Structures are given as C-alpha cells and as structure tokens.
MOPAC internal coordinates of N, CA, C and O (Angstrom, degrees):
PM7 1SCF
backbone

  N    0.0000 0     0.00 0     0.00 0    0    0    0
  C    1.4395 1     0.00 0     0.00 0    1    0    0
  C    1.5294 1   109.34 1     0.00 0    2    1    0
  O    1.2310 1   120.95 1   -36.15 1    3    2    1
  N    1.3151 1   115.80 1   143.85 1    3    2    1
  C    1.4601 1   119.65 1   176.62 1    5    3    2
  C    1.5202 1   110.46 1  -125.27 1    6    5    3
  O    1.2310 1   122.14 1   -24.39 1    7    6    5
  N    1.3086 1   113.51 1   155.61 1    7    6    5
  C    1.4570 1   121.80 1   171.52 1    9    7    6
  C    1.5187 1   105.83 1  -125.25 1   10    9    7
  O    1.2310 1   120.38 1   -54.37 1   11   10    9
  N    1.3267 1   116.88 1   125.63 1   11   10    9
  C    1.4580 1   120.59 1  -179.84 1   13   11   10
  C    1.5232 1   109.66 1  -116.17 1   14   13   11
  O    1.2310 1   121.62 1   -28.40 1   15   14   13
  N    1.3042 1   114.51 1   151.60 1   15   14   13
  C    1.4561 1   121.68 1   177.40 1   17   15   14
  C    1.5181 1   106.43 1  -147.81 1   18   17   15
  O    1.2310 1   120.61 1   -34.90 1   19   18   17
  N    1.3123 1   116.45 1   145.10 1   19   18   17
  C    1.4577 1   117.70 1   174.61 1   21   19   18
  C    1.5061 1   110.07 1  -135.04 1   22   21   19
  O    1.2310 1   122.18 1   -40.92 1   23   22   21
  N    1.3114 1   113.44 1   139.08 1   23   22   21
  C    1.4534 1   124.40 1   177.74 1   25   23   22
  C    1.5217 1   105.71 1  -128.14 1   26   25   23
  O    1.2310 1   119.77 1    -6.38 1   27   26   25
  N    1.3065 1   118.05 1   173.62 1   27   26   25
  C    1.4701 1   117.91 1   176.71 1   29   27   26
  C    1.5369 1   110.65 1   -54.76 1   30   29   27
  O    1.2310 1   120.85 1   -54.46 1   31   30   29
  N    1.3143 1   115.98 1   125.54 1   31   30   29
  C    1.4669 1   124.10 1   175.58 1   33   31   30
  C    1.5160 1   115.08 1    67.14 1   34   33   31
  O    1.2310 1   119.59 1  -163.09 1   35   34   33
  N    1.3531 1   118.39 1    16.91 1   35   34   33
  C    1.4645 1   119.86 1  -177.88 1   37   35   34
  C    1.5223 1   111.30 1  -153.18 1   38   37   35
  O    1.2310 1   121.27 1   -47.55 1   39   38   37
  N    1.3310 1   115.17 1   132.45 1   39   38   37
  C    1.4619 1   122.23 1   169.21 1   41   39   38
  C    1.5253 1   106.04 1  -116.40 1   42   41   39
  O    1.2310 1   121.15 1   -51.15 1   43   42   41
  N    1.3362 1   115.40 1   128.85 1   43   42   41
  C    1.4544 1   121.70 1   179.32 1   45   43   42
  C    1.5195 1   108.90 1  -112.62 1   46   45   43
  O    1.2310 1   121.01 1   -46.47 1   47   46   45
  N    1.3268 1   115.68 1   133.53 1   47   46   45
  C    1.4581 1   121.76 1   178.68 1   49   47   46
  C    1.5195 1   107.99 1  -129.96 1   50   49   47
  O    1.2310 1   120.62 1   -54.31 1   51   50   49
  N    1.3293 1   116.42 1   125.69 1   51   50   49
  C    1.4677 1   121.88 1   174.03 1   53   51   50
  C    1.5204 1   107.46 1  -116.12 1   54   53   51
  O    1.2310 1   120.48 1   -49.86 1   55   54   53
  N    1.3235 1   116.70 1   130.14 1   55   54   53
  C    1.4589 1   122.12 1  -178.25 1   57   55   54
  C    1.5228 1   108.39 1  -108.67 1   58   57   55
  O    1.2310 1   120.91 1   -47.36 1   59   58   57
  N    1.3359 1   115.86 1   132.64 1   59   58   57
  C    1.4598 1   122.78 1   178.69 1   61   59   58
  C    1.5193 1   108.56 1  -124.48 1   62   61   59
  O    1.2310 1   120.03 1   -55.52 1   63   62   61
  N    1.3142 1   117.55 1   124.48 1   63   62   61
  C    1.4595 1   120.71 1  -179.71 1   65   63   62
  C    1.5138 1   111.12 1    76.45 1   66   65   63
  O    1.2310 1   121.05 1    40.60 1   67   66   65
  N    1.3339 1   115.60 1  -139.40 1   67   66   65
  C    1.4641 1   120.57 1  -178.32 1   69   67   66
  C    1.5268 1   110.69 1   -81.36 1   70   69   67
  O    1.2310 1   120.70 1   -46.17 1   71   70   69
  N    1.3227 1   116.27 1   133.83 1   71   70   69
  C    1.4602 1   123.95 1   176.75 1   73   71   70
  C    1.5220 1   106.82 1   -92.39 1   74   73   71
  O    1.2310 1   120.61 1   -70.15 1   75   74   73
  N    1.3366 1   116.44 1   109.85 1   75   74   73
  C    1.4630 1   121.27 1  -174.45 1   77   75   74
  C    1.5298 1   110.78 1  -103.07 1   78   77   75
  O    1.2310 1   121.27 1   -10.51 1   79   78   77
  N    1.3115 1   115.18 1   169.49 1   79   78   77
  C    1.4622 1   120.49 1   177.97 1   81   79   78
  C    1.5324 1   110.87 1   -62.24 1   82   81   79
  O    1.2310 1   119.63 1   141.85 1   83   82   81
  N    1.3100 1   118.31 1   -38.15 1   83   82   81
  C    1.4675 1   120.95 1   177.81 1   85   83   82
  C    1.5318 1   110.12 1   -61.42 1   86   85   83
  O    1.2310 1   120.24 1   140.25 1   87   86   85
  N    1.3298 1   117.15 1   -39.75 1   87   86   85
  C    1.4637 1   121.34 1   176.44 1   89   87   86
  C    1.5253 1   110.51 1   -62.48 1   90   89   87
  O    1.2310 1   121.00 1   134.95 1   91   90   89
  N    1.3182 1   115.68 1   -45.05 1   91   90   89
  C    1.4618 1   119.97 1  -178.40 1   93   91   90
  C    1.5239 1   110.82 1   -63.32 1   94   93   91
  O    1.2310 1   120.61 1   139.78 1   95   94   93
  N    1.3255 1   116.44 1   -40.22 1   95   94   93
  C    1.4714 1   120.55 1   178.54 1   97   95   94
  C    1.5296 1   110.21 1   -62.27 1   98   97   95
  O    1.2310 1   119.80 1   142.73 1   99   98   97
  N    1.3356 1   117.98 1   -37.27 1   99   98   97
  C    1.4642 1   121.52 1   176.81 1  101   99   98
  C    1.5341 1   110.03 1   -62.95 1  102  101   99
  O    1.2310 1   120.87 1   135.70 1  103  102  101
  N    1.3301 1   115.95 1   -44.30 1  103  102  101
  C    1.4599 1   120.97 1   176.54 1  105  103  102
  C    1.5332 1   110.55 1   -59.60 1  106  105  103
  O    1.2310 1   120.13 1   134.59 1  107  106  105
  N    1.3235 1   117.36 1   -45.41 1  107  106  105
  C    1.4646 1   121.58 1  -179.80 1  109  107  106
  C    1.5243 1   111.55 1   -58.63 1  110  109  107
  O    1.2310 1   120.18 1   137.32 1  111  110  109
  N    1.3254 1   117.25 1   -42.68 1  111  110  109
  C    1.4653 1   120.81 1   179.02 1  113  111  110
  C    1.5217 1   110.98 1   -60.25 1  114  113  111
  O    1.2310 1   120.38 1   135.59 1  115  114  113
  N    1.3284 1   116.89 1   -44.41 1  115  114  113
  C    1.4620 1   121.29 1   179.11 1  117  115  114
  C    1.5257 1   110.87 1   -59.98 1  118  117  115
  O    1.2310 1   120.53 1   132.53 1  119  118  117
  N    1.3173 1   116.59 1   -47.47 1  119  118  117
  C    1.4639 1   120.76 1  -177.59 1  121  119  118
  C    1.5193 1   110.88 1   -68.09 1  122  121  119
  O    1.2310 1   119.85 1   136.89 1  123  122  121
  N    1.3125 1   117.90 1   -43.11 1  123  122  121
  C    1.4683 1   120.32 1   179.17 1  125  123  122
  C    1.5192 1   111.23 1   -59.39 1  126  125  123
  O    1.2310 1   120.06 1   137.31 1  127  126  125
  N    1.3241 1   117.48 1   -42.69 1  127  126  125
  C    1.4635 1   121.73 1   177.54 1  129  127  126
  C    1.5230 1   110.13 1   -62.21 1  130  129  127
  O    1.2310 1   120.80 1   131.47 1  131  130  129
  N    1.3201 1   116.07 1   -48.53 1  131  130  129
  C    1.4654 1   121.61 1  -177.32 1  133  131  130
  C    1.5282 1   110.85 1   -59.93 1  134  133  131
  O    1.2310 1   120.17 1   131.56 1  135  134  133
  N    1.3079 1   117.27 1   -48.44 1  135  134  133
  C    1.4630 1   121.86 1  -177.30 1  137  135  134
  C    1.5262 1   110.90 1   -66.85 1  138  137  135
  O    1.2310 1   120.58 1   140.20 1  139  138  137
  N    1.3159 1   116.49 1   -39.80 1  139  138  137
  C    1.4624 1   120.00 1  -179.03 1  141  139  138
  C    1.5259 1   111.88 1   -62.37 1  142  141  139
  O    1.2310 1   119.97 1   138.89 1  143  142  141
  N    1.3184 1   117.66 1   -41.11 1  143  142  141
  C    1.4550 1   120.98 1  -174.08 1  145  143  142
  C    1.5203 1   114.68 1   -99.40 1  146  145  143
  O    1.2310 1   119.73 1   162.46 1  147  146  145
  N    1.3279 1   118.13 1   -17.54 1  147  146  145
  C    1.4599 1   119.78 1  -177.00 1  149  147  146
  C    1.5262 1   113.82 1  -125.68 1  150  149  147
  O    1.2310 1   119.82 1   170.36 1  151  150  149
  N    1.3054 1   117.96 1    -9.64 1  151  150  149
  C    1.4545 1   120.19 1  -177.94 1  153  151  150
  C    1.5224 1   111.54 1    86.09 1  154  153  151
  O    1.2310 1   120.46 1    13.56 1  155  154  153
  N    1.3230 1   116.73 1  -166.44 1  155  154  153
  C    1.4637 1   120.60 1  -176.09 1  157  155  154
  C    1.5287 1   112.40 1   -54.31 1  158  157  155
  O    1.2310 1   121.04 1   -38.76 1  159  158  157
  N    1.3071 1   115.61 1   141.24 1  159  158  157
  C    1.4558 1   122.57 1  -177.23 1  161  159  158
  C    1.5250 1   109.77 1  -132.15 1  162  161  159
  O    1.2310 1   120.80 1    -8.79 1  163  162  161
  N    1.2913 1   116.08 1   171.21 1  163  162  161
  C    1.4660 1   121.88 1   173.24 1  165  163  162
  C    1.5180 1   108.45 1  -105.16 1  166  165  163
  O    1.2310 1   120.89 1   -22.87 1  167  166  165
  N    1.3250 1   115.91 1   157.13 1  167  166  165
  C    1.4656 1   121.97 1  -179.00 1  169  167  166
  C    1.5132 1   110.03 1  -125.25 1  170  169  167
  O    1.2310 1   121.28 1   -36.49 1  171  170  169
  N    1.3229 1   115.16 1   143.51 1  171  170  169
  C    1.4554 1   122.11 1   170.36 1  173  171  170
  C    1.5134 1   107.22 1  -125.45 1  174  173  171
  O    1.2310 1   120.69 1   -65.86 1  175  174  173
  N    1.3321 1   116.29 1   114.14 1  175  174  173
  C    1.4546 1   122.38 1   176.58 1  177  175  174
  C    1.5141 1   108.33 1  -103.74 1  178  177  175
  O    1.2310 1   120.40 1   -64.84 1  179  178  177
  N    1.3255 1   116.85 1   115.16 1  179  178  177
  C    1.4591 1   121.42 1   175.69 1  181  179  178
  C    1.5235 1   107.40 1   -98.96 1  182  181  179
  O    1.2310 1   121.12 1   -77.13 1  183  182  181
  N    1.3227 1   115.45 1   102.87 1  183  182  181
  C    1.4613 1   121.70 1  -176.79 1  185  183  182
  C    1.5257 1   111.61 1  -108.76 1  186  185  183
  O    1.2310 1   120.02 1  -162.99 1  187  186  185
  N    1.3236 1   117.57 1    17.01 1  187  186  185
  C    1.4602 1   121.10 1  -176.90 1  189  187  186
  C    1.5195 1   112.67 1   -66.70 1  190  189  187
  O    1.2310 1   119.93 1   152.22 1  191  190  189
  N    1.3390 1   117.73 1   -27.78 1  191  190  189
  C    1.4673 1   121.31 1  -179.13 1  193  191  190
  C    1.5322 1   112.59 1  -104.92 1  194  193  191
  O    1.2310 1   120.61 1  -170.60 1  195  194  193
  N    1.3317 1   116.43 1     9.40 1  195  194  193
  C    1.4651 1   119.74 1   179.09 1  197  195  194
  C    1.5248 1   109.11 1   -75.88 1  198  197  195
  O    1.2310 1   120.82 1   -53.10 1  199  198  197
  N    1.3348 1   116.03 1   126.90 1  199  198  197
  C    1.4662 1   120.51 1   178.52 1  201  199  198
  C    1.5279 1   110.65 1   -82.14 1  202  201  199
  O    1.2310 1   120.76 1   135.92 1  203  202  201
  N    1.3320 1   116.15 1   -44.08 1  203  202  201
  C    1.4611 1   121.51 1   178.96 1  205  203  202
  C    1.5223 1   108.26 1  -168.55 1  206  205  203
  O    1.2310 1   120.88 1     0.01 1  207  206  205
  N    1.3197 1   115.93 1  -179.99 1  207  206  205
  C    1.4614 1   120.61 1   176.81 1  209  207  206
  C    1.5113 1   107.93 1  -141.21 1  210  209  207
  O    1.2310 1   121.48 1   -24.38 1  211  210  209
  N    1.3214 1   114.78 1   155.62 1  211  210  209
  C    1.4558 1   119.31 1  -179.17 1  213  211  210
  C    1.5266 1   109.69 1   -83.97 1  214  213  211
  O    1.2310 1   120.57 1   -22.77 1  215  214  213
  N    1.3100 1   116.52 1   157.23 1  215  214  213
  C    1.4653 1   121.52 1  -178.42 1  217  215  214
  C    1.5221 1   111.66 1   -60.49 1  218  217  215
  O    1.2310 1   120.32 1   143.58 1  219  218  217
  N    1.3222 1   116.99 1   -36.42 1  219  218  217
  C    1.4643 1   118.99 1   179.26 1  221  219  218
  C    1.5269 1   111.90 1   -66.47 1  222  221  219
  O    1.2310 1   119.43 1   154.29 1  223  222  221
  N    1.3142 1   118.69 1   -25.71 1  223  222  221
  C    1.4680 1   121.65 1   174.73 1  225  223  222
  C    1.5262 1   109.38 1   -67.90 1  226  225  223
  O    1.2310 1   120.53 1   137.18 1  227  226  225
  N    1.3134 1   116.59 1   -42.82 1  227  226  225
  C    1.4692 1   120.10 1   179.08 1  229  227  226
  C    1.5256 1   110.36 1   -60.43 1  230  229  227
  O    1.2310 1   120.12 1   136.24 1  231  230  229
  N    1.3114 1   117.38 1   -43.76 1  231  230  229
  C    1.4620 1   121.16 1   179.53 1  233  231  230
  C    1.5238 1   110.86 1   -66.10 1  234  233  231
  O    1.2310 1   120.28 1   137.48 1  235  234  233
  N    1.3342 1   117.07 1   -42.52 1  235  234  233
  C    1.4633 1   121.34 1   179.56 1  237  235  234
  C    1.5293 1   110.54 1   -63.37 1  238  237  235
  O    1.2310 1   120.29 1   141.98 1  239  238  237
  N    1.3204 1   117.06 1   -38.02 1  239  238  237
  C    1.4614 1   121.22 1   179.41 1  241  239  238
  C    1.5232 1   110.50 1   -63.02 1  242  241  239
  O    1.2310 1   119.97 1   139.79 1  243  242  241
  N    1.3104 1   117.65 1   -40.21 1  243  242  241
  C    1.4667 1   121.40 1   177.72 1  245  243  242
  C    1.5235 1   110.08 1   -63.00 1  246  245  243
  O    1.2310 1   120.16 1   132.39 1  247  246  245
  N    1.3140 1   117.30 1   -47.61 1  247  246  245
  C    1.4682 1   121.08 1   179.90 1  249  247  246
  C    1.5262 1   111.15 1   -63.46 1  250  249  247
  O    1.2310 1   120.46 1   135.89 1  251  250  249
  N    1.3234 1   116.72 1   -44.11 1  251  250  249
  C    1.4553 1   121.32 1  -178.75 1  253  251  250
  C    1.5271 1   111.09 1   -63.57 1  254  253  251
  O    1.2310 1   120.35 1   134.98 1  255  254  253
  N    1.3184 1   116.93 1   -45.02 1  255  254  253
  C    1.4728 1   121.14 1  -179.88 1  257  255  254
  C    1.5192 1   111.16 1   -59.74 1  258  257  255
  O    1.2310 1   120.48 1   137.45 1  259  258  257
  N    1.2999 1   116.68 1   -42.55 1  259  258  257
  C    1.4679 1   120.05 1   179.71 1  261  259  258
  C    1.5305 1   111.28 1   -67.55 1  262  261  259
  O    1.2310 1   120.26 1   140.21 1  263  262  261
  N    1.3301 1   117.10 1   -39.79 1  263  262  261
  C    1.4670 1   120.88 1  -178.68 1  265  263  262
  C    1.5282 1   112.07 1   -71.31 1  266  265  263
  O    1.2310 1   120.17 1   154.96 1  267  266  265
  N    1.3247 1   117.28 1   -25.04 1  267  266  265
  C    1.4684 1   121.60 1  -176.42 1  269  267  266
  C    1.5232 1   111.36 1  -117.97 1  270  269  267
  O    1.2310 1   120.60 1  -145.42 1  271  270  269
  N    1.2943 1   116.46 1    34.58 1  271  270  269
  C    1.4659 1   121.51 1  -175.13 1  273  271  270
  C    1.5247 1   113.71 1   -58.13 1  274  273  271
  O    1.2310 1   119.79 1   153.22 1  275  274  273
  N    1.3286 1   118.00 1   -26.78 1  275  274  273
  C    1.4723 1   121.27 1  -175.16 1  277  275  274
  C    1.5303 1   113.09 1  -111.97 1  278  277  275
  O    1.2310 1   119.92 1  -168.90 1  279  278  277
  N    1.3255 1   117.76 1    11.10 1  279  278  277
  C    1.4673 1   121.60 1  -172.41 1  281  279  278
  C    1.5247 1   114.78 1   -96.65 1  282  281  279
  O    1.2310 1   119.76 1  -177.36 1  283  282  281
  N    1.3236 1   118.07 1     2.64 1  283  282  281
  C    1.4573 1   120.10 1  -175.26 1  285  283  282
  C    1.5204 1   111.34 1  -126.81 1  286  285  283
  O    1.2310 1   121.28 1   -37.77 1  287  286  285
  N    1.3209 1   115.16 1   142.23 1  287  286  285
  C    1.4661 1   120.91 1   174.41 1  289  287  286
  C    1.5301 1   109.18 1   -81.86 1  290  289  287
  O    1.2310 1   121.84 1   118.96 1  291  290  289
  N    1.3324 1   114.09 1   -61.04 1  291  290  289
  C    1.4605 1   121.28 1  -179.81 1  293  291  290
  C    1.5238 1   108.95 1  -139.06 1  294  293  291
  O    1.2310 1   121.54 1   -29.23 1  295  294  293
  N    1.3262 1   114.65 1   150.77 1  295  294  293
  C    1.4542 1   121.44 1   176.27 1  297  295  294
  C    1.5145 1   107.11 1  -128.33 1  298  297  295
  O    1.2310 1   121.03 1   -57.61 1  299  298  297
  N    1.3231 1   115.63 1   122.39 1  299  298  297
  C    1.4637 1   121.37 1   176.71 1  301  299  298
  C    1.5247 1   107.92 1  -111.56 1  302  301  299
  O    1.2310 1   121.11 1   -45.46 1  303  302  301
  N    1.3223 1   115.48 1   134.54 1  303  302  301
  C    1.4551 1   121.48 1   178.74 1  305  303  302
  C    1.5254 1   107.70 1  -119.33 1  306  305  303
  O    1.2310 1   120.85 1   -53.48 1  307  306  305
  N    1.3160 1   115.98 1   126.52 1  307  306  305
  C    1.4679 1   121.97 1   175.70 1  309  307  306
  C    1.5145 1   108.25 1  -100.50 1  310  309  307
  O    1.2310 1   120.30 1   -60.23 1  311  310  309
  N    1.3173 1   117.04 1   119.77 1  311  310  309
  C    1.4607 1   120.86 1   179.70 1  313  311  310
  C    1.5178 1   110.36 1  -164.46 1  314  313  311
  O    1.2310 1   121.36 1   -22.78 1  315  314  313
  N    1.3006 1   115.00 1   157.22 1  315  314  313
  C    1.4561 1   121.19 1   171.72 1  317  315  314
  C    1.5188 1   110.54 1  -111.04 1  318  317  315
  O    1.2310 1   120.63 1  -179.98 1  319  318  317
  N    1.3262 1   116.40 1     0.02 1  319  318  317
  C    1.4623 1   122.63 1  -175.08 1  321  319  318
  C    1.5244 1   111.84 1   -87.71 1  322  321  319
  O    1.2310 1   120.85 1   -53.26 1  323  322  321
  N    1.3110 1   115.98 1   126.74 1  323  322  321
  C    1.4628 1   120.30 1   177.16 1  325  323  322
  C    1.5269 1   110.80 1   -65.62 1  326  325  323
  O    1.2310 1   120.27 1   145.52 1  327  326  325
  N    1.3191 1   117.08 1   -34.48 1  327  326  325
  C    1.4664 1   121.45 1   178.14 1  329  327  326
  C    1.5278 1   110.78 1   -62.02 1  330  329  327
  O    1.2310 1   120.03 1   135.76 1  331  330  329
  N    1.3322 1   117.55 1   -44.24 1  331  330  329
  C    1.4611 1   121.21 1   179.46 1  333  331  330
  C    1.5227 1   110.04 1   -67.47 1  334  333  331
  O    1.2310 1   120.06 1   142.89 1  335  334  333
  N    1.3232 1   117.48 1   -37.11 1  335  334  333
  C    1.4728 1   120.24 1   175.89 1  337  335  334
  C    1.5305 1   110.18 1   -58.90 1  338  337  335
  O    1.2310 1   120.26 1   135.68 1  339  338  337
  N    1.3060 1   117.11 1   -44.32 1  339  338  337
  C    1.4528 1   121.71 1   179.58 1  341  339  338
  C    1.5283 1   110.35 1   -65.21 1  342  341  339
  O    1.2310 1   120.35 1   138.00 1  343  342  341
  N    1.3234 1   116.94 1   -42.00 1  343  342  341
  C    1.4682 1   121.60 1   178.48 1  345  343  342
  C    1.5270 1   110.80 1   -62.41 1  346  345  343
  O    1.2310 1   120.35 1   140.16 1  347  346  345
  N    1.3366 1   116.94 1   -39.84 1  347  346  345
  C    1.4682 1   120.91 1   177.79 1  349  347  346
  C    1.5218 1   110.34 1   -62.84 1  350  349  347
  O    1.2310 1   120.71 1   140.42 1  351  350  349
  N    1.3049 1   116.26 1   -39.58 1  351  350  349
  C    1.4607 1   120.48 1   178.14 1  353  351  350
  C    1.5349 1   110.26 1   -60.41 1  354  353  351
  O    1.2310 1   120.03 1   139.26 1  355  354  353
  N    1.3249 1   117.55 1   -40.74 1  355  354  353
  C    1.4642 1   121.06 1   177.27 1  357  355  354
  C    1.5285 1   111.30 1   -65.10 1  358  357  355
  O    1.2310 1   120.06 1   140.24 1  359  358  357
  N    1.3145 1   117.48 1   -39.76 1  359  358  357
  C    1.4630 1   121.60 1   178.90 1  361  359  358
  C    1.5215 1   110.33 1   -61.49 1  362  361  359
  O    1.2310 1   120.03 1   144.11 1  363  362  361
  N    1.3128 1   117.54 1   -35.89 1  363  362  361
  C    1.4696 1   122.21 1  -179.78 1  365  363  362
  C    1.5289 1   111.19 1   -53.97 1  366  365  363
  O    1.2310 1   120.55 1   149.80 1  367  366  365
  N    1.3094 1   116.55 1   -30.20 1  367  366  365
  C    1.4601 1   120.31 1  -178.55 1  369  367  366
  C    1.5316 1   112.93 1   -71.03 1  370  369  367
  O    1.2310 1   119.80 1   162.98 1  371  370  369
  N    1.3318 1   117.99 1   -17.02 1  371  370  369
  C    1.4662 1   120.05 1  -175.39 1  373  371  370
  C    1.5230 1   113.95 1  -108.43 1  374  373  371
  O    1.2310 1   119.61 1   177.45 1  375  374  373
  N    1.3362 1   118.34 1    -2.55 1  375  374  373
  C    1.4643 1   120.60 1  -179.60 1  377  375  374
  C    1.5238 1   110.21 1  -127.72 1  378  377  375
  O    1.2310 1   121.23 1   -25.83 1  379  378  377
  N    1.3432 1   115.25 1   154.17 1  379  378  377
  C    1.4568 1   120.37 1   177.32 1  381  379  378
  C    1.5242 1   112.50 1   -80.90 1  382  381  379
  O    1.2310 1   120.17 1   161.49 1  383  382  381
  N    1.3112 1   117.27 1   -18.51 1  383  382  381
  C    1.4657 1   122.03 1  -175.51 1  385  383  382
  C    1.5188 1   111.61 1   -67.13 1  386  385  383
  O    1.2310 1   121.81 1   -28.25 1  387  386  385
  N    1.3332 1   114.13 1   151.75 1  387  386  385
  C    1.4565 1   119.10 1   168.89 1  389  387  386
  C    1.5274 1   106.63 1   -70.62 1  390  389  387
  O    1.2310 1   120.46 1   -40.84 1  391  390  389
  N    1.3076 1   116.73 1   139.16 1  391  390  389
  C    1.4509 1   121.18 1   179.73 1  393  391  390
  C    1.5189 1   108.23 1  -131.58 1  394  393  391
  O    1.2310 1   120.84 1   -50.17 1  395  394  393
  N    1.3364 1   116.01 1   129.83 1  395  394  393
  C    1.4630 1   121.02 1   177.33 1  397  395  394
  C    1.5196 1   109.75 1  -135.52 1  398  397  395
  O    1.2310 1   121.22 1   -28.76 1  399  398  397
  N    1.3036 1   115.28 1   151.24 1  399  398  397
  C    1.4560 1   122.29 1   176.70 1  401  399  398
  C    1.5241 1   108.00 1  -107.70 1  402  401  399
  O    1.2310 1   121.14 1   -43.96 1  403  402  401
  N    1.3243 1   115.43 1   136.04 1  403  402  401
  C    1.4588 1   121.86 1  -177.04 1  405  403  402
  C    1.5197 1   110.88 1  -128.52 1  406  405  403
  O    1.2310 1   121.25 1   -24.96 1  407  406  405
  N    1.3221 1   115.22 1   155.04 1  407  406  405
  C    1.4635 1   122.18 1   171.79 1  409  407  406
  C    1.5187 1   110.80 1   -95.26 1  410  409  407
  O    1.2310 1   120.51 1   150.25 1  411  410  409
  N    1.3327 1   116.64 1   -29.75 1  411  410  409
  C    1.4668 1   122.07 1  -174.30 1  413  411  410
  C    1.5273 1   111.17 1  -114.13 1  414  413  411
  O    1.2310 1   120.61 1   -47.28 1  415  414  413
  N    1.3292 1   116.43 1   132.72 1  415  414  413
  C    1.4589 1   121.97 1  -178.52 1  417  415  414
  C    1.5274 1   112.14 1   -63.35 1  418  417  415
  O    1.2310 1   120.13 1   139.59 1  419  418  417
  N    1.3211 1   117.35 1   -40.41 1  419  418  417
  C    1.4681 1   120.18 1  -178.45 1  421  419  418
  C    1.5217 1   111.24 1   -60.50 1  422  421  419
  O    1.2310 1   120.27 1   138.70 1  423  422  421
  N    1.3251 1   117.09 1   -41.30 1  423  422  421
  C    1.4676 1   120.64 1   178.43 1  425  423  422
  C    1.5252 1   110.59 1   -63.69 1  426  425  423
  O    1.2310 1   120.69 1   137.53 1  427  426  425
  N    1.3283 1   116.29 1   -42.47 1  427  426  425
  C    1.4649 1   120.84 1  -179.42 1  429  427  426
  C    1.5247 1   110.73 1   -63.76 1  430  429  427
  O    1.2310 1   120.44 1   133.94 1  431  430  429
  N    1.3207 1   116.76 1   -46.06 1  431  430  429
  C    1.4635 1   120.01 1   179.93 1  433  431  430
  C    1.5221 1   111.78 1   -64.50 1  434  433  431
  O    1.2310 1   120.34 1   141.56 1  435  434  433
  N    1.3081 1   116.95 1   -38.44 1  435  434  433
  C    1.4731 1   120.42 1   176.68 1  437  435  434
  C    1.5260 1   110.47 1   -61.72 1  438  437  435
  O    1.2310 1   120.24 1   133.43 1  439  438  437
  N    1.3130 1   117.14 1   -46.57 1  439  438  437
  C    1.4598 1   121.93 1   179.66 1  441  439  438
  C    1.5302 1   110.71 1   -63.30 1  442  441  439
  O    1.2310 1   120.03 1   137.77 1  443  442  441
  N    1.3225 1   117.54 1   -42.23 1  443  442  441
  C    1.4623 1   120.99 1   178.29 1  445  443  442
  C    1.5224 1   111.29 1   -64.94 1  446  445  443
  O    1.2310 1   120.13 1   142.69 1  447  446  445
  N    1.3101 1   117.36 1   -37.31 1  447  446  445
  C    1.4660 1   121.92 1   179.49 1  449  447  446
  C    1.5129 1   112.56 1   -64.29 1  450  449  447
  O    1.2310 1   120.10 1   151.23 1  451  450  449
  N    1.3321 1   117.42 1   -28.77 1  451  450  449
  C    1.4615 1   120.88 1   177.90 1  453  451  450
  C    1.5168 1   111.11 1   -64.95 1  454  453  451
  O    1.2310 1   119.81 1   156.09 1  455  454  453
  N    1.3345 1   117.96 1   -23.91 1  455  454  453
  C    1.4687 1   122.06 1  -176.68 1  457  455  454
  C    1.5280 1   112.31 1   -91.66 1  458  457  455
  O    1.2310 1   120.21 1   172.89 1  459  458  457
  N    1.3258 1   117.21 1    -7.11 1  459  458  457
  C    1.4618 1   119.70 1  -177.57 1  461  459  458
  C    1.5271 1   109.91 1   -66.98 1  462  461  459
  O    1.2310 1   120.05 1   -43.63 1  463  462  461
  N    1.3332 1   117.50 1   136.37 1  463  462  461
  C    1.4576 1   120.05 1   178.20 1  465  463  462
  C    1.5178 1   110.79 1   -66.78 1  466  465  463
  O    1.2310 1   120.63 1   -30.46 1  467  466  465
  N    1.2947 1   116.40 1   149.54 1  467  466  465
  C    1.4661 1   121.23 1   179.24 1  469  467  466
  C    1.5284 1   109.57 1   -66.48 1  470  469  467
  O    1.2310 1   121.26 1   -40.85 1  471  470  469
  N    1.3031 1   115.20 1   139.15 1  471  470  469
  C    1.4715 1   120.18 1  -179.29 1  473  471  470
  C    1.5014 1   111.05 1   -84.60 1  474  473  471
  O    1.2310 1   120.10 1   180.00 1  475  474  473

C-alpha cells in the first residue's frame, strides 16, 4: 500500500507492506500530473515500512526512470535497507536528478527544500 502527497515542487510517497504494480501505477499518475502542470519536481520515497516489492514493480521502475530522466530535481529515499540503498545507486545512473539516501526524514526534507525554486 502507498500513501502519496504532493506539495509545490515535491511528491511524497510512503510505502507500507508490499509495493505492488497497482501502487506504482498510482505513483506514476501523481508524478505525470505534477510534471505536466508544474514542470520538474522533487521526490521523497519513504521505504522504511516497505516489506518487499514485486518483480513487475522493479521492471516498471526501470522503465519509468528512463522515460522521466529529466523530470526531477532531487530524489530522496528514506530507508534502512542496504539492498534499497544499492538499488537507489543503480537508479542514479538513469536520471539526471541528484539522488541521496537518508535515514532521517528531517534531513531528507531539508535537502529537498534546498532544491526548491525561489518563489
């Protein structure tokens, strides 16, 4: 299950339990809408409560990252998992955005806020 939220220049996604393809498609819709109407945005993925993900999610993430390589300012990933850290590193190769992995939400939000365009 996922919970998504969007604010100016930021889409936040929190994953709880298994991350399914239906969840990923919901995330894609949010980002596509945001990018279409507001331009490049930043992302915060909170994966601290994710139990696992399906193989089709991994494949969809690869396709999505390649299709949206220029649509993100910064991507912050919250996780304690070494596997997810490694996966984030691989994603960095397919997007222009800065990508960092964090343990603490406050640090991630602070870093993402530095990338927000001046109002």
